[in-house]
N, C-alpha and C positions, 0 to 999 in steps of 0.2 A: 036540824036540816043541814045537809052538806051542800056547799056552793059548787063544787067541782068534782066530777067523777072521771077517773082515768081507767079504761078497761085494760085488763091484763090477760095473759094466757094461763094464769094460775087457776087451780080449781079449789073449791071449798072442801075442807077436811071432813065436813059432815055429810054433804049431799053430792059432791063432785060438780056442782054448778060453777059457773065462771065468777071469779072474784074481780072486783074493781077497787081501785084506790080511791077513797072518799076523803076529800079535804075541805075544811072550813076553817079559815084563819090559820092557826098553828096546829089545829087538831087534825090528825090523819088516822084513818082506820082502813081496814080491808072489809068490803061488804060483798055478800053473795047475792046475785040477782035472782037466784032461784028460791032459796029458803029464807032469804032476807036477814040472815044472821050477820052480825058485825064482829070483827076481831080487831083487837089492838095489834099494832105492828109486831110487838114482841111475841105474840101468840103464834104468829106464822113466819117469824124471822128465819127459821131453819128451812123454810120452803120457798123463800124468795127466788125468783128467776132473774135473769139479766134485765129483762124489760121492766120489771117492778123495781129493781134496784136503780135503774137509770131514772125512772120517774121520781123515786124517793130522794135521789141525790140532788134534785133541783132545789130542795129546801135545806137551809142550814140548821134548822131546829124543828123538832116535832114535839108537841105537847102530849104527854101520856096522862090519861085520866083513869 
């Protein structure tokens, strides 16, 4: 379960639904509100927009799992 969700203007590579940044402790993922798929940040890193980069820059470390 993720404690905080930050909406973005990015779209899901699978269904074009809106992606949100999902954060719980140090774990951060991108999640689609439409198809419910989750992506690790490195999976969508080449698609990050300015808004998503600004939100991600708030944390000095991200745990990849």
